[in-house]
C-alpha positions, 0 to 999 in steps of 0.5 A, a space after each residue: 368419397 374413395 371407390 373402396 369406401 364406395 364399394 364397401 357401403 354398396 356391399 353393405 346396402 345391396 347384392 344381386 348375388 346369393 347371401 352365403 355370407 350374411 348368416 355368417 356376418 350376422 353371427 359376426 356381429 353378434 360374436 363381437 357384441 357379446 365378446 366385447 361386453 363380457 370383456 368390458 364387463 370383466 374388467 369393470 368387475 376387477 376394477 370395481 372389487 379393487 375400488 371397493 376393498 381398498 376404499 374399506 381398507 383405506 377408510 379403517 387403516 388409512 391409505 398411508 400409515 406413520 409408525 416407528 416400525 413395520 413390525 405390529 409388535 414393535 409399533 404396539 409397544 414403542 410410541 412416538 411424539 406427536 408432531 403438530 408443525 410437520 402435520 400442518 405441513 402435510 395437510 397442504 398436500 391437496 391430495 390428502 384428505 384428513 390426518 389422525 393420530 391413534 394408538 393401539 393396544 392389545 386386549 382380551 374381551 369377555 363376555 360370560 364365559 366367551 373371550 376373544 382377543 383383538 386390537 383396540 384402537 383409540 382415536 381422538 377428535 381429529 378422526 373423521 367420525 363420518 368414516 366410522 359412521 357409514 359402516 355402523 350397523 346399530 348405535 352411535 360413534 364414541 363421544 370423544 369431545 365430552 370432557 368426562 372420560 367414557 369407557 365406550 367401545 365400538 365393536 365389529 358385528 363379528 366380535 359382537 356375535 362371538 361375544 353375544 353382545 349388543 348395543 348397550 351391553 357390558 364387556 370386560 376388557 383385560 389388557 396384559 403388562 407387569 400387573 394385569 388391567 381390567 376395564 368394563 366397557 359399555 358397547 356404544 355402536 357395532 359396525 361391519 366392513 365385511 372385511 374379515 380380517 379388519 372386523 376380527 381385528 379392530 375395536 374402538 375407543 377413546 385414545 385417552 383410554 388407550 394412553 392411559 392403559 398404555 401408561 403413556 402422556 397425551 404427546 405419545 401416540 402409536 402413529 398417524 393414519 392419512 386418508 387420500 382422494 385417489 389410492 392409485 397415487 398412495 406411493 407417490 404421496 408416501 414419498 412426500 410424507 416422508 420428505 416432511 416428516 423426516 425431521 420428527 423422524 430423526 427425534 423419534 429414531 426413524 419413522 416408517 411410511 407404509 401403504 396399504 400394499 405393505 401393511 396388507 399385502 395378502 389382500 393385495 394379492 387376493 385382489 390381483 387374482 381378479 385381474 389375472 383372471 380378467 386379463 385371461 378372459 380378455 385374451 380368450 374372448 379376442 382369440 374366439 372373435 377373432 377366428 369368427 371375424 376371419 372366417 367371415 371375411 374368408 367367406 365374403 371374399 370367396 363369394 365375391 370372387 368374381 367382382 375381385 376379378 372385374 375389379 382387377 381387370 378394370 385396373 384396381 390395385 390389390 390394395 384398393 381391393 383389400 380396402 373395400 373388404 377391410 371397410 366392410 369388415 369395420 362397419 359390422 366391428 363397429 356395429 358389434 362395439 355399439 351393441 356391446 357398449 350399449 349392453 354394458 352400460 344398461 347392465 352397468 346402470 341396473 347392477 349399480 342402481 338396483 344391486 341385482 347380482 348379490 355376493 356371499 360377503 363372507 367369501 367376497 367381503 362385498 354384497 354385490 358385484 361392483 361395477 367400475 370403469 371410467 369412460 376414458 378407459 372404455 374408450 381405450 378399449 374400444 380403440 385397441 379393440 378395433 386396431 386388433 380386429 383391423 389387425 386380425 382381418 389383414 391375414 384373409 385380405 392378403 389372399 386377394 394377391 393370389 387371385 387371378 382375374 382371367 380365373 376369377 371372373 369364370 369362377 362360380 
């Protein structure tokens, strides 16, 4: 054990001089604990919101979409031909969970005198029904494998409230074209994602029904939705997808491969505000924490001026003496971090398990505050925080260079 570390530990355990610095060091530990806890909590909320919202959107729209345009009107009007060979190749990509074809058409729904316009999305048996079942509040999913053509429709809670309909109720659907087509649908289910932009926009029916309304054959669809394991890899996977579908792209007068960022830029801008706020809080709390650490270390150095003078008179270098105080400060910082981490784990467990802190789902798209941060990220935050705190401690320990043994030993 080095002499610097030995003296640093002795300073923590016992001292015969006045403990002016003790309440300040206690305050430092509290400051570091609270600051670190709030910093991690801010990031966990930002990451949690992002993960939950992206999961909802990718469940409804797919993380990656293949269609024939980046304009919704063109997508609706221009179908593409199904491509089976490329789909088999796409399914070989490990990150892809599922691929399903879809067709969409604008529709005006009516119940009594109440009307509401939206997009009717048709899905087939290749659609993973477990996705929609997670969001179903009432009723059942579409009977896609039924040989008989059933005019069933799934509405969002938002739309069902507007139209004042419930499960098993009938709604009239008006489809524009050369001649207005009218169909009567039975509401078989009601879903809610809490993302209002999606809930107001989409209703679900059988793919065959939408193809029939659009006067398309069974081989014509609007595109494909691809769901993946890790959304963060969507850009990379989108490039792989395009390479595979390129032959079909030539046959279909060029196909677009789009990610959620391109499909819903406004939602991503809204999500980015959480990250900006979180990083702003990180900077402010670190500055406050650094100020407390610096002030505490200055008080400790002044309190130990006599000891510094004695050590210098015995031949200790400034570097070795500085290490004594850095070890001391590192202990308090580490102790504060342990408390901050422990407090975060407790709060995170309670919040994720019991959903204590609620949210207005209309404003935030969620019913509770989600906390999400992986252990690797948390470890890196701890390491970076320690490095920054040590860096801030270099400023007050520099004062040790100016202390002269002849004067400091007499200092009282």
